[in-house]
C-alpha positions in Angstrom: -6.2 -9.6 27.1 -5.1 -6.3 25.5 -1.8 -6.4 27.4 -1.1 -9.9 26.1 -1.7 -9.3 22.4 -0.6 -6.6 20.0 -4.1 -6.0 18.5 -7.6 -7.3 18.9 -10.4 -6.6 16.5 -14.0 -7.8 16.4 -16.6 -8.0 13.6 -20.2 -9.0 13.7 -21.8 -11.1 11.0 -25.4 -11.1 9.9 -27.7 -13.3 11.9 -29.1 -16.3 10.2 -31.7 -18.5 11.9 -31.7 -17.2 15.4 -31.7 -13.8 17.2 -27.9 -14.1 17.7 -25.2 -12.3 15.7 -22.1 -14.4 15.1 -18.9 -12.6 16.1 -15.4 -13.0 14.6 -12.5 -12.0 16.8 -9.1 -11.5 15.3 -6.1 -11.7 17.8 -2.7 -10.6 16.6 0.4 -11.6 18.8 2.9 -9.6 16.7 2.6 -6.2 15.0 1.8 -6.2 11.3 4.6 -6.3 8.8 6.0 -2.9 8.2 5.2 -1.5 4.7 7.7 0.2 2.5 7.0 4.0 2.3 5.1 4.9 -0.9 6.2 7.5 -3.4 5.2 11.0 -2.2 4.9 13.4 -5.1 5.6 17.1 -4.6 4.2 19.6 -7.1 7.4 21.6 -6.7 9.3 18.9 -8.7 7.4 19.8 -11.8 8.8 23.3 -11.8 12.3 22.0 -12.4 13.5 22.2 -16.0 14.9 18.7 -16.0 11.7 17.1 -14.5 10.2 16.0 -17.9 13.5 14.6 -19.1 14.1 12.7 -15.9 10.6 11.1 -15.9 10.8 10.4 -19.6 14.2 8.7 -19.4 13.2 6.7 -16.3 10.0 5.4 -17.9 11.7 4.2 -21.0 12.7 1.0 -19.1 10.9 -1.9 -20.7 8.7 -3.8 -18.2 6.2 -6.5 -19.1 3.1 -7.5 -17.2 -0.3 -6.2 -16.3 -0.7 -2.4 -16.5 -0.8 -2.0 -12.7 2.4 -4.1 -12.4 4.2 -2.0 -15.0 3.0 1.3 -13.3 4.2 0.0 -9.9 7.6 -0.9 -11.1 8.1 2.3 -13.2 7.2 4.4 -10.1 9.5 2.3 -8.0 12.3 2.9 -10.5 11.5 6.7 -10.5 11.4 7.1 -6.7 15.2 7.2 -6.0 15.8 9.6 -9.0 13.4 12.2 -7.6 
């Protein structure tokens, strides 16, 4: 079974009316979707004299939405500049 599928995981649920525990088995035929690498922040960047100006000018972009949506897109915009 492990040779035929990419990943197999198993979880047990709480027993209800008997002495048996139900089991949920997840079988994945393909690998999960690859994620885009996240922003890695290096403290050394803050020692640069232009760091504050770079971040400040990058974050002036007007984005509307929930606070987490705005943060995500501002960091996404800042990543290639760093």
